[in-house]
Phi, psi and omega in degrees: 000121182287157183294332182279352183277119185253333181238126181243131169264121180230136173258169188300130176266329185202143171271114186272327177192165174197161180253346182204138169209145182290325181278184179240158180301140184088351179260166179244005182258121177059026180265165185294329183291349178292349180278352181287142178082188187287160176295134177245348180255317183305135008262026174289148180238131175153183181274098180246135182291346184269005174265170170269122189239132178282152190282333190234164176206163179062191178255012181298319190291345180266355185255343186278163185298335179279352184291141179271151178271125178299147172286125189300140181222099191299327182221075181296146180299326177222153177299139180299149175240178188254319187215168177211162168220137177257124184236143180243138182250159188287321182244132174291138183221162164276111193292141180245314183207146173236126185245127174256124176267095184264123188241004177198120179048071179294164176113358188272341178291122184235350184206143177229118178248154175233151179199160173257104180054033175077009183262087182087123185255143179238125176281112181275327176199144175219140185202177176272155172303142181263124179242163180070020178281157179294150179281070179210154178293149176207162175257113185262117181240086179294153183283089187281157172295161178247077185286152178274043184226139172289144185226132173222010176221130181242137169247120177255125176257142185240144167229096185264012184294343182251013176270149184277337186205183184300141177259147182220146177235144180264319184192164178227123181258130169251124174251130179202160176266149180281341178201163171249162179295147182295138176290349180287343182238329186236139180294153184302326180288347179245035176295165180306316179299317180297317178298320178303316183292319179297326179280353180077012182294333181293342179262000181278137176272351187262118184295332182289319178296320177299310183298315180301317183290324178288328175298322177296313181297328186263006179291154184302314179300321181292323180294313179305319177297319176302317181294316180294325184272331191239026178299131186253131178287156178307316178299326180292321178298321177296318181292322178293323180298316182292323181291328175300318180301314181294318179296323176298319178299315181298314183297319180293320182294324180292325185263354177285187182298165179298318178242130177287150181292179185286012171298338180281055183294328182294321180292316177301319181294321175301318181291336182266005179291136181304133173102347178292137182225181184262018177061220184293341178298336175303332186274350187269147174294150181299321178298322183289322178297315179300318179301313178298317185292332180293346182273350188274155169285163186297325184288325175299318178303311180293331180286324184300328183304333186256023179259303180207171180301317183296308182288333170302315179300305185291320184289347178261006182295123179304334182294343180279346188237035181279331185227108186245121171254083185277347175303329182284353173223046186305328184291343181261347189276127181223180178304317188294331178301309183291331181291319183285328179283336184304329181282349185248356188248041177297336181255012186301129181244329183220129181225127170248102181258009186308139178073355187277153174074028186286152172060044176071014176297330174232134180250165184304311181304311179300316177300315184295317180300319180297311178299317182300323184278321194240358191267001188290338181249008183296134172246325179238127176221121179242125190225034179299128178062028169269096188277005173267358179277128178224192183299317181300324177295320176294325178294319181291317180295318180295326185267344181252316184270070188287343182255014186296130185247334181225126177226127181235121178219046173303136178070017178274099191273348188272350185271132175244191189294336179294321180284315178301327180300336178295334186294347177302340181282341183274074188291340187268002184298128176251334180224130183222126178240111176242032184298139178051047175242179187256025181294142177251175187293317186297323178287323175295320178301318181292322176297314182298324177304331183258353185263064187291341180269359187304126183238332182226125186226127172237126181235024183304131179067020173271088197272358182268004190261141168273102190287339169299315180292321179298318181298317180296321180289323175295323176298328181275321190248341188236056187288354179255012184297133180258318183228143175221122173251118181238027185305124178062026167271200186223144162076031174278123180241191178303327179299319177291319181296321179301317180293318174297332177298344180270012176248085188295342183275352184299124180240332188230107185233118177249102178252021183303124175066020184242345183273153181216146177079178179285129187237014186305315180294313180294324177292321177300318175295325181295310183286338174282330181275327183249082183288343178266012187298123182248322184237123182221125180252115169237042186300136174057030167279091192299332186270002182302135185236174175295328175303317180298315177294333178295317174304321176289319183295319180283325191239350185243061184285349180272002185297136176240347183212121182224132179238112176237029181306138172088007180282156184253333194249355182285138182260159175304320183300320179292321177293321180294325176298318178304312181301320182290328188273319182276090185290335181269003182300130177244330179220131176223125178250116179241023185295139177059025165288120189295336180260359183259103180273162181301331182297320178300318184295320178297316178303309180296321178305317181287325182283327181232078185294339181278353180260130172271106187254122182257143173103205188104110187287142167242289182231339190275154169231120183293131183261128181224000000 
């Protein structure tokens, strides 16, 4: 990058992290890495395997039996979102514009964060999910803030609950300046970045226009004009320097942890001076004070500790910290956060740390100390995308959290079978999510033998498992299982389906992209054995036939959700019979079924208005 280049257009160099992708690791279809580089699909619109596609859409996933119940958060700092992706760029810049190349069901992007290698996050833009958009590709450029901080890492948050089908992105462009004009010569309001915005260069799609405009701004005559109009006196420089120091302090305070560490001794000492009291709060009953404090967000609670003796006492009550949803404020959670909270969480029962501690904001040792201090009464623990979790953490969890009923650690890549083996001690587990982890069959088998209370199990994208053997193990040791997610696993055959048929309590079964071979006989046994089956995913089962649908029509009358996307042999007549027989059906996906044209879908939608029918071929064929 040359020294004279002031404005840089950059496409994603690397995907640093993500919470969801439709594709599987090792594939090139629908995976997060497809967002790297320049757009290859735009302005085309449609379901393309070379785009980055999120795994869920709509609110269906929150209604099924496998869905988790959010830990209540009375006043989240920002509205909760569903998924995220972290993307890294080659050069740090002062951001001017971010362009999202949306090529399928746009409108899911709701938040954009910026950071320099994950060290402190700045909210660049936040908005609501967009609905009612035209079915066409677009470049979405939200009006981002112009921070005085270099950025080379973006976190994009999604809320696709209002989308009618899967959302997809082709590319993300970051436009930024490599430096701002020196404040010694130019007023902060007239920085190079500000001048670029005033001239509208940040909205230009033409690189030539951008470079021409910047050359104009940096020309000798223009700079001399800036100096003549905005010359700053020495005393003004001193005043500005002090203001900058105050701004830095404010920014640091805003981006630091929820609760400051005990370094704020001066504030604490003031609160402890003899004679300090709680003002009119002294007149209120304890129950009323606690009731009021329950309405506050976690950051406000921790700040109250540093106000006065009375509020310090009540804001530290362990009953206020029994259920913590720190996922909703992931950007604030650091080591100091856990250290400060540990003195207040003696009654902690539910903790959601998902997405927290990225890029070494939380380390393994601090988490283990927190669990050792506060984990003895934990019932629910969610650690999705917590990359500080390793084998030692699992050892601590298994030996301290003896009453743990729910453990979720999707995308925790540092744990291997040595750590997973410790979970055999978690005898009370009823819900376990190991999606996209490295667990193997023998370790999982050992774990299942000891988890007699297991009701919900997610193994999505666990590619090292022999799923037929897993099904046999579940039929032996987990006869009370209600939901099983085996999305993008491998090798479930008729043998595995017969084993699952021995679990009569099964209601929610996701076998998307996992089935192989002809399954007519096994599917018949499954639906006859699991009479309460409500949600069934048979996605991309190429060998599915009308006879298989007949089994569902005859024996699975309780179905509310069926996905047979991507089948080749199913006819419209068989689908129509299914719609007539399954009176409780609410969602049916027949996308990319080779014999199901969109005209059939339109007719069925009119005939069965209570069913949300997805798909119907026009011209596209899904490539996998």
